C-alpha positions in Angstrom: 17.8 3.5 -3.6 17.9 5.3 0.0 14.7 5.5 1.9 15.1 9.2 2.5 16.2 10.4 -0.7 14.4 13.1 -2.7 12.6 10.8 -5.2 11.5 8.5 -2.5 10.2 11.2 -0.3 8.4 12.9 -3.2 6.9 9.5 -4.2 5.3 8.9 -0.7 3.9 12.5 -0.4 2.4 12.2 -3.9 1.1 8.7 -3.3 -0.6 9.9 -0.1 -2.0 13.0 -1.6 -3.4 10.7 -4.7 -4.7 8.1 -2.3 -6.8 10.8 -0.5 -8.0 12.2 -3.6 -9.3 8.9 -5.3 -10.9 8.0 -1.7 -12.5 11.4 -1.1 -10.6 11.9 2.2 -9.2 15.3 3.5 -5.4 15.6 3.7 -3.8 16.0 7.1 -1.0 18.6 7.0 0.6 17.3 10.0 1.4 14.3 7.8 4.5 16.0 6.5 6.3 15.2 9.7 9.5 12.8 8.9 8.3 10.3 11.4 4.8 9.7 9.6 6.5 8.8 6.2 6.8 5.2 7.5 3.1 5.1 8.2 2.2 6.6 4.8 4.3 3.8 3.1 2.8 1.2 5.2 -0.8 2.5 4.5 -0.5 2.7 0.8 1.1 -0.7 0.7 -1.8 -2.2 2.6 -4.3 -0.7 0.4 -2.6 -1.5 -2.8 -2.3 -5.3 -1.9 -6.1 -5.2 -0.5 -7.1 -4.0 -4.0 -5.5 -6.9 -5.7 
């Protein structure tokens, strides 16, 4: 699967929103810039591995 196909991008956006919701953080509307998707993926991955 490509890193920039629809389902990958939708997953990253929804995962970011879920993470913010579950941790009581406000979302950043600037996060929807294309260059931030790698940051989102890295943040979610690091928090997921910390939780294990």
